[in-house]
C-alpha positions in Angstrom: -64.0 4.1 1.0 -63.6 4.4 -2.8 -62.4 7.8 -4.0 -65.3 8.5 -6.4 -69.1 8.8 -6.0 -71.7 8.8 -8.7 -74.8 10.8 -7.6 -77.9 10.0 -9.6 -80.8 12.5 -9.2 -83.8 11.1 -11.1 -87.4 12.2 -11.5 -89.8 9.2 -11.9 -90.6 8.7 -15.6 -93.9 8.5 -17.4 -96.4 7.8 -14.6 -98.7 10.3 -16.3 -98.5 8.3 -19.6 -98.8 4.8 -18.2 -99.2 3.5 -14.7 -97.0 0.6 -15.7 -94.1 2.9 -16.6 -91.6 2.4 -13.7 -88.4 2.7 -15.6 -85.3 3.8 -13.8 -81.7 4.4 -14.9 -80.4 3.0 -11.5 -80.0 -0.7 -12.5 -77.9 0.3 -15.5 -75.4 2.2 -13.3 -75.4 -0.3 -10.5 -74.3 -2.7 -13.3 -71.5 -0.3 -14.3 -70.5 0.0 -10.6 -70.2 -3.7 -10.3 -68.1 -4.1 -13.4 -65.9 -1.0 -12.8 -65.4 -1.3 -9.1 -63.8 2.2 -8.6 -66.9 4.2 -7.5 -69.9 4.1 -5.3 -73.4 4.9 -6.6 -76.0 6.9 -4.7 -79.5 7.5 -6.0 -82.5 9.6 -5.1 -85.8 10.6 -6.7 -86.8 14.3 -6.9 -90.1 15.9 -7.6 -89.6 19.7 -7.4 -86.7 22.0 -6.6 -86.9 21.5 -2.8 -86.5 17.8 -3.0 -83.8 18.1 -5.7 -81.8 20.4 -3.4 -82.3 18.1 -0.4 -81.2 15.1 -2.3 -78.1 16.9 -3.7 -77.2 18.0 -0.1 -77.8 14.6 1.4 -75.9 12.5 -1.2 -72.8 14.7 -1.2 -72.4 14.7 2.6 -69.7 11.9 2.6 -66.1 12.7 2.0 -65.3 11.4 -1.4 -62.4 12.9 -3.3 -64.5 13.2 -6.5 -68.2 13.5 -7.3 -70.1 13.0 -10.5 -73.6 14.2 -10.9 -76.1 12.5 -13.3 -79.5 14.1 -13.7 -82.2 11.9 -15.3 -85.5 13.4 -16.2 -87.5 14.9 -19.1 -86.2 18.1 -20.5 -87.0 20.9 -22.9 -86.0 24.5 -23.4 -84.9 25.9 -20.0 -86.8 23.3 -18.1 -85.9 20.0 -16.4 -89.3 18.4 -16.1 -90.9 21.3 -14.3 -87.6 22.6 -12.7 -85.9 25.7 -13.9 -82.6 24.7 -15.6 -80.7 27.8 -14.4 -81.8 27.1 -10.8 -80.6 23.5 -11.0 -77.3 24.6 -12.5 -76.9 27.2 -9.8 -77.4 24.7 -7.1 -74.8 22.3 -8.6 -72.4 25.2 -9.1 -72.8 26.2 -5.5 -72.2 22.6 -4.4 -69.1 22.5 -6.6 -67.6 25.4 -4.5 -67.4 23.1 -1.5 -67.2 19.6 -3.0 -65.0 18.3 -5.8 -67.7 17.8 -8.5 -65.7 16.7 -11.5 -68.5 16.1 -14.1 -72.2 16.7 -14.7 -74.2 14.6 -17.2 -77.7 15.7 -18.1 -79.7 12.7 -19.3 -82.5 15.0 -20.5 -83.9 15.9 -23.9 -82.9 19.2 -25.5 -81.2 20.9 -22.6 -77.9 20.7 -24.4 -79.1 23.5 -26.7 -78.4 25.8 -23.8 -74.6 25.7 -24.3 -74.1 29.2 -22.9 -75.6 28.1 -19.6 -73.3 25.0 -19.6 -70.4 27.4 -19.8 -71.6 30.1 -17.5 -72.4 27.6 -14.7 -69.0 25.8 -15.0 -66.6 28.7 -14.8 -64.8 29.2 -11.4 -66.0 25.8 -10.2 -64.4 22.4 -9.8 -66.4 21.0 -12.7 -64.2 19.8 -15.5 -66.9 18.6 -18.0 -70.6 18.7 -18.7 -72.5 16.7 -21.3 -76.1 17.0 -22.5 -78.4 16.3 -25.4 -79.6 18.8 -28.1 -82.2 16.3 -29.3 -85.2 14.6 -28.0 -83.3 11.5 -27.1 -84.8 8.0 -27.0 -84.8 6.8 -23.4 -83.0 3.5 -23.8 -80.5 4.8 -26.4 -79.7 7.8 -24.2 -79.3 5.7 -21.0 -76.9 3.3 -22.7 -74.8 6.2 -24.1 -74.8 7.8 -20.6 -73.4 4.6 -19.1 -70.7 4.7 -21.7 -69.8 8.3 -21.1 -69.5 7.7 -17.3 -67.6 4.5 -17.9 -64.9 6.4 -19.8 -64.9 9.5 -17.5 -65.2 8.3 -13.9 -61.9 7.9 -12.3 -59.7 10.2 -14.4 -56.7 11.1 -12.3 -56.1 14.6 -11.1 -53.2 14.8 -13.6 -55.5 13.8 -16.5 -58.1 16.3 -15.4 -55.6 19.1 -16.0 -55.4 18.1 -19.6 -58.1 19.3 -22.0 -57.1 16.8 -24.8 -57.3 13.9 -22.4 -60.7 14.8 -21.2 -61.9 15.3 -24.7 -60.4 12.0 -25.9 -62.2 10.2 -23.0 -65.5 11.6 -24.2 -64.7 10.7 -27.7 -63.8 7.1 -26.6 -67.4 6.7 -25.4 -68.5 7.4 -29.0 -66.2 5.0 -30.8 -68.9 2.4 -31.5 -71.3 5.1 -32.9 -71.4 6.6 -36.4 -71.7 10.3 -36.5 -74.6 10.0 -39.0 -76.6 7.6 -36.8 -79.5 8.9 -34.7 -80.6 8.3 -31.1 -83.3 11.0 -31.1 -85.2 13.7 -33.0 -85.3 17.5 -33.2 -88.9 18.0 -31.9 -90.6 18.0 -28.5 -93.6 15.9 -27.6 -96.7 16.6 -29.8 -94.4 18.3 -32.4 -93.5 17.1 -35.9 -90.2 15.3 -35.4 -87.3 14.4 -37.7 -84.3 12.3 -36.8 -81.2 14.2 -35.8 -77.7 13.1 -36.6 -75.7 12.1 -33.5 -73.0 14.5 -34.5 -75.5 17.3 -34.1 -77.2 15.9 -31.0 -74.6 16.2 -28.3 -73.3 19.2 -26.2 -70.1 19.0 -24.3 -68.1 21.7 -22.3 -64.7 21.1 -20.9 -62.9 23.1 -18.2 -59.6 21.5 -17.2 -58.3 21.9 -13.7 -55.7 24.6 -13.3 -55.5 28.3 -12.6 -57.0 30.5 -15.3 -58.7 27.7 -17.2 -62.1 28.6 -18.7 -64.9 26.4 -20.0 -64.8 25.6 -23.7 -67.5 24.3 -26.0 -66.1 21.1 -27.7 -69.4 19.8 -29.1 -68.2 20.1 -32.7 -65.0 18.2 -31.9 -66.6 15.0 -30.7 -66.4 13.1 -34.0 -63.3 14.6 -35.4 -60.4 12.3 -35.9 
């Protein structure tokens, strides 16, 4: 058994917009799994909070040393496509008390604006990093960047996870091919007037290295610093 597991929890996209919209992030991450070779990928759809909780419980039953959670769905405000963001974060935080959940990536629009929630639901858990978007991110652009984030962060050794600078550098490495003034999304929600957002203003990241007394830290403004 490999030491790491990537848990993908995805709500089906866009069926209310087009019956032909059957997009899923899974093929992208199965590709990364094949290239990387150091982790196993597990995937489940969810539809409401009960199915989310059941999927989270079922997919973390195995005894991996490290777990990474990736949530893929629409987002906005304190909602994850109909789910309460604080409820979802609480469930993951509870699970991180019993399982070594190292990182959580929110592939959802605008939830990164809730940086205080990112910090509050990281403290006193095994979670070392959380990443999300402050913009309405374009689906394909966001998915490709999420692949890059996880490619750089999955498999960090326990020694590295005790080092804030190393975790931060691993996040920054995922952004090396991006310019800070490019855009992968806008500042508005659906049906609102939208303007492109700079990538440097579109990302939220919180780091909490392993070790006694360590607390979560908002490093969003440091992601494009040299």
